[in-house]
Backbone as a printed PyTorch tensor [residue, N CA C, xyz], in Angstrom:
tensor([[[  0.8440,  -1.1770,   0.0000],
         [  0.0000,   0.0000,   0.0000],
         [  0.8910,   1.2430,   0.0000]],

        [[  0.6590,   2.1720,  -0.9270],
         [  1.4990,   3.3710,  -0.9870],
         [  1.2440,   4.2910,   0.1990]],

        [[  2.2840,   5.0520,   0.5520],
         [  2.1680,   5.9910,   1.6580],
         [  1.4480,   7.2420,   1.1880]],

        [[  0.5230,   7.7410,   2.0130],
         [ -0.1850,   8.9740,   1.6760],
         [  0.7350,  10.1640,   1.8790]],

        [[  0.6170,  11.1500,   0.9960],
         [  1.3770,  12.3850,   1.1120],
         [  0.3870,  13.5380,   1.0970]],

        [[  0.4850,  14.4260,   2.0980],
         [ -0.4050,  15.5760,   2.2110],
         [  0.4220,  16.8510,   2.2650]],

        [[ -0.2090,  17.9690,   1.8890],
         [  0.4520,  19.2720,   1.9450],
         [ -0.3300,  20.1480,   2.9000]],

        [[  0.3750,  20.7890,   3.8320],
         [ -0.2870,  21.6380,   4.8100],
         [  0.6450,  22.7030,   5.3590]],

        [[  0.1330,  23.4850,   6.2910],
         [  0.8640,  24.5930,   6.8750],
         [  1.2220,  24.2810,   8.3240]],

        [[  2.4620,  24.5820,   8.7020],
         [  2.9030,  24.3680,  10.0850],
         [  2.2410,  25.4190,  10.9720]],

        [[  1.5070,  24.9740,  11.9990],
         [  0.8270,  25.8910,  12.9080],
         [  1.4700,  25.9120,  14.2940]],

        [[  2.3210,  24.9240,  14.6030],
         [  3.0130,  24.9120,  15.8870],
         [  4.3160,  24.1360,  15.7520]],

        [[  5.3740,  24.6880,  16.3660],
         [  6.6630,  23.9930,  16.4030],
         [  7.2390,  24.0100,  17.8110]],

        [[  6.3820,  24.0860,  18.8180],
         [  6.8210,  24.2410,  20.2030],
         [  7.4080,  22.9630,  20.8040]],

        [[  6.9340,  21.8080,  20.3830],
         [  7.4320,  20.5680,  20.9680],
         [  8.7140,  20.1160,  20.2810]],

        [[  9.5190,  19.3270,  21.0040],
         [ 10.7980,  18.8630,  20.4820],
         [ 10.5890,  17.7760,  19.4370]],

        [[ 11.1950,  17.9600,  18.2660],
         [ 11.1620,  17.0030,  17.1520],
         [  9.7540,  16.7570,  16.6030]],

        [[  8.8390,  17.7000,  16.8450],
         [  7.4650,  17.5550,  16.3720],
         [  6.9300,  18.8870,  15.8670]],

        [[  6.1920,  18.8540,  14.7700],
         [  5.4600,  20.0310,  14.3080],
         [  4.0030,  19.6320,  14.1150]],

        [[  3.1050,  20.5920,  14.2710],
         [  1.6890,  20.3570,  14.0200],
         [  1.3710,  20.9970,  12.6680]],

        [[  0.8360,  20.1900,  11.7590],
         [  0.5650,  20.6330,  10.4010],
         [ -0.9410,  20.6350,  10.1630]],

        [[ -1.4660,  21.7760,   9.7060],
         [ -2.8850,  21.9060,   9.4090],
         [ -3.0920,  21.6840,   7.9100]],

        [[ -3.8980,  20.6760,   7.5720],
         [ -4.1810,  20.3400,   6.1830],
         [ -5.6260,  20.7190,   5.8820]],

        [[ -5.8160,  21.5600,   4.8700],
         [ -7.1700,  21.9870,   4.4850],
         [ -7.5900,  21.3010,   3.1960]],

        [[ -8.8700,  20.9760,   3.1280],
         [ -9.4340,  20.4130,   1.9000],
         [-10.7730,  21.0770,   1.6460]],

        [[-11.1830,  21.1130,   0.3960],
         [-12.4550,  21.7190,   0.0460],
         [-13.4250,  20.6140,  -0.3510]],

        [[-14.6250,  20.6610,   0.2410],
         [-15.6480,  19.6640,  -0.0570],
         [-16.9470,  20.3690,  -0.4160]],

        [[-17.7570,  19.6990,  -1.1700],
         [-19.0510,  20.2380,  -1.5540],
         [-20.0890,  19.8120,  -0.5210]],

        [[-20.8880,  20.7630,  -0.0370],
         [-21.9180,  20.4520,   0.9420],
         [-22.9350,  19.5120,   0.2950]],

        [[-23.3010,  18.4300,   0.9790],
         [-24.1710,  17.4220,   0.3520],
         [-25.5580,  17.9290,  -0.0410]],

        [[-26.1030,  18.8790,   0.7090],
         [-27.4460,  19.3650,   0.4100],
         [-27.4330,  20.6700,  -0.3840]],

        [[-26.6480,  21.6240,   0.0600],
         [-26.7020,  22.9600,  -0.5290],
         [-25.7310,  23.1730,  -1.6840]],

        [[-24.7380,  22.3110,  -1.8280],
         [-23.8320,  22.4020,  -2.9600],
         [-22.7350,  23.4420,  -2.8100]],

        [[-22.7110,  24.1770,  -1.7150],
         [-21.6810,  25.1910,  -1.5150],
         [-20.3470,  24.5140,  -1.1790]],

        [[-19.2690,  25.0680,  -1.6940],
         [-17.9410,  24.5550,  -1.3920],
         [-17.5160,  25.0890,  -0.0260]],

        [[-17.1810,  24.1800,   0.8860],
         [-16.7620,  24.5740,   2.2330],
         [-15.3840,  23.9900,   2.5260]],

        [[-14.6470,  24.6500,   3.4260],
         [-13.3080,  24.2030,   3.7850],
         [-13.3590,  23.3660,   5.0560]],

        [[-12.7010,  22.2230,   5.0060],
         [-12.5480,  21.3600,   6.1620],
         [-11.0500,  21.2640,   6.4540]],

        [[-10.6910,  21.2490,   7.7220],
         [ -9.2760,  21.1570,   8.0540],
         [ -9.0650,  20.1300,   9.1550]],

        [[ -7.8440,  19.6090,   9.1910],
         [ -7.4620,  18.6480,  10.2070],
         [ -6.0000,  18.8840,  10.5510]],

        [[ -5.6490,  18.6880,  11.8250],
         [ -4.2830,  18.8840,  12.2630],
         [ -3.6050,  17.5340,  12.4610]],

        [[ -2.3680,  17.4340,  11.9700],
         [ -1.5730,  16.2230,  12.0990],
         [ -0.2830,  16.5500,  12.8380]],

        [[  0.1250,  15.6740,  13.7580],
         [  1.4230,  15.8020,  14.4130],
         [  2.4240,  15.0640,  13.5430]],

        [[  3.4840,  15.7580,  13.1320],
         [  4.4690,  15.1660,  12.2330],
         [  5.8560,  15.2300,  12.8470]],

        [[  6.6630,  14.2120,  12.5600],
         [  8.0200,  14.1060,  13.0910],
         [  8.9650,  15.0250,  12.3300]],

        [[  9.7320,  15.8140,  13.0630],
         [ 10.7170,  16.7450,  12.5050],
         [ 12.0110,  16.5290,  13.2780]],

        [[ 12.8470,  15.6160,  12.8100],
         [ 14.0380,  15.1730,  13.5450],
         [ 14.9850,  16.3020,  13.9320]],

        [[ 15.2300,  17.2480,  13.0110],
         [ 16.2320,  18.2950,  13.2510],
         [ 15.6390,  19.6160,  13.7280]],

        [[ 14.3430,  19.6790,  13.9530],
         [ 13.6730,  20.9170,  14.3720],
         [ 13.9370,  22.0770,  13.4190]],

        [[ 13.8420,  21.8170,  12.1040],
         [ 14.1650,  22.8560,  11.1150],
         [ 12.9320,  23.5770,  10.5740]],

        [[ 11.7550,  23.0160,  10.7330],
         [ 10.5470,  23.6070,  10.1560],
         [  9.9100,  24.5760,  11.1390]],

        [[  9.5050,  25.7520,  10.6290],
         [  8.9860,  26.8300,  11.4680],
         [  7.5300,  27.1400,  11.1420]],

        [[  6.8750,  27.8810,  12.0330],
         [  5.4740,  28.2560,  11.8610],
         [  5.3000,  29.0600,  10.5760]],

        [[  4.2600,  28.7450,   9.8180],
         [  3.9360,  29.4720,   8.5990],
         [  4.4290,  28.8100,   7.3330]],

        [[  5.3650,  27.8720,   7.4380],
         [  5.8790,  27.2080,   6.2440],
         [  4.8640,  26.1880,   5.7270]],

        [[  4.7760,  26.0710,   4.4130],
         [  3.9540,  25.0390,   3.7930],
         [  4.8510,  23.8290,   3.5640]],

        [[  4.4610,  22.6880,   4.1160],
         [  5.3030,  21.4950,   4.0710],
         [  4.5380,  20.3030,   3.5000]],

        [[  5.3140,  19.2950,   3.0880],
         [  4.7550,  18.0410,   2.5910],
         [  5.0170,  16.9940,   3.6630]],

        [[  3.9620,  16.2610,   4.0860],
         [  4.1180,  15.2280,   5.1070],
         [  3.7620,  13.8670,   4.5210]],

        [[  4.4120,  12.8250,   5.0620],
         [  4.2320,  11.4640,   4.5680],
         [  3.8340,  10.5470,   5.7130]],

        [[  2.9250,   9.6390,   5.4340],
         [  2.4630,   8.6840,   6.4290],
         [  3.5720,   7.6790,   6.7450]],

        [[  3.7420,   7.3630,   8.0330],
         [  4.7630,   6.3970,   8.4530],
         [  4.1720,   5.4510,   9.4910]],

        [[  4.9930,   4.5140,   9.9230],
         [  4.6100,   3.6620,  11.0510],
         [  4.5310,   4.5370,  12.2900]],

        [[  3.7090,   4.1910,  13.2700],
         [  3.5800,   5.0400,  14.4560],
         [  4.9160,   5.2970,  15.1500]],

        [[  5.1690,   6.5920,  15.4180],
         [  6.3820,   7.0130,  16.1140],
         [  6.0680,   7.2100,  17.5930]],

        [[  4.8780,   7.7140,  17.8850],
         [  4.4140,   7.8800,  19.2580],
         [  2.8920,   7.7950,  19.2450]],

        [[  2.2670,   8.1500,  20.3600],
         [  0.8050,   8.0560,  20.4600],
         [  0.1050,   8.8830,  19.3780]],

        [[  0.5770,  10.1020,  19.1370],
         [ -0.0700,  10.9960,  18.1790],
         [  0.6380,  11.0710,  16.8330]],

        [[  1.9290,  10.7520,  16.7750],
         [  2.7120,  10.9430,  15.5520],
         [  2.7330,   9.7020,  14.6740]],

        [[  2.0930,   9.8150,  13.4980],
         [  2.1850,   8.7620,  12.4810],
         [  2.5450,   9.3730,  11.1320]],

        [[  3.0680,  10.5930,  11.1590],
         [  3.4720,  11.3070,   9.9400],
         [  4.8690,  11.8560,  10.1460]],

        [[  5.6090,  12.0520,   9.0390],
         [  6.9000,  12.7240,   9.1170],
         [  6.9710,  13.7700,   8.0120]],

        [[  7.6970,  14.8510,   8.2820],
         [  7.8190,  15.9360,   7.3210],
         [  8.8790,  15.5540,   6.2990]],

        [[  8.5250,  15.6930,   4.9960],
         [  9.4640,  15.3680,   3.9260],
         [ 10.2870,  16.5970,   3.5480]],

        [[  9.5990,  17.6800,   3.1640],
         [ 10.3090,  18.8720,   2.7240],
         [  9.4030,  20.0940,   2.7580]],

        [[ 10.0040,  21.2650,   2.4880],
         [  9.2700,  22.5240,   2.4500],
         [  8.7780,  22.7570,   1.0310]],

        [[  7.4900,  23.0770,   0.8920],
         [  6.9300,  23.4180,  -0.4090],
         [  7.0840,  24.9120,  -0.6450]],

        [[  6.7900,  25.7020,   0.4110],
         [  6.8620,  27.1580,   0.3200],
         [  7.2740,  27.6950,   1.6850]],

        [[  8.2030,  28.6620,   1.6750],
         [  8.6640,  29.2500,   2.9290],
         [  7.5720,  30.1170,   3.5230]],

        [[  7.5660,  30.2050,   4.8400],
         [  6.5960,  31.0470,   5.5250],
         [  6.9730,  32.5100,   5.4140]],

        [[  6.0990,  33.3630,   5.8950],
         [  6.3410,  34.7990,   5.8510],
         [  7.5110,  35.1480,   6.7790]],

        [[  8.5100,  35.8200,   6.2300],
         [  9.6460,  36.2260,   7.0260],
         [ 10.7160,  35.1570,   7.1920]],

        [[ 10.6040,  34.0330,   6.4720],
         [ 11.6380,  33.0050,   6.5360],
         [ 12.1920,  32.7520,   5.1390]],

        [[ 13.3540,  32.1740,   5.0770],
         [ 13.9680,  31.8910,   3.7900],
         [ 14.3720,  30.4180,   3.7500]],

        [[ 14.2470,  29.8220,   2.5790],
         [ 14.6870,  28.4340,   2.4050],
         [ 16.1970,  28.4660,   2.1660]],

        [[ 16.9190,  27.7150,   2.9700],
         [ 18.3610,  27.6910,   2.8430],
         [ 18.7660,  26.7010,   1.7560]],

        [[ 19.5750,  27.1740,   0.8140],
         [ 20.0250,  26.3160,  -0.2910],
         [ 21.3090,  25.5980,   0.1120]],

        [[ 21.4190,  24.3220,  -0.2780],
         [ 22.6460,  23.5640,  -0.0210],
         [ 23.6840,  23.9750,  -1.0480]],

        [[ 24.8530,  24.3640,  -0.5560],
         [ 25.9150,  24.8280,  -1.4740],
         [ 27.0190,  23.8120,  -1.5080]]])
């Protein structure tokens, strides 16, 4: 079974080696047909504590790391406001 990959925004980086990522999706209301936004927060593993609040990141499903963590951060899709992506030289 392939691993799921989601894209979301980091909303908290206060805990050690963990970030909370908010993933939003748009769904159509079953009765009224209006497009509404649904969101869910995932705890993701961040080994080096490099991801900061506001960054858009890609997370991948993994085997359980702890009670809440079953995702790990792969990479940054877009830097947050006031941060810069560091290039490897």
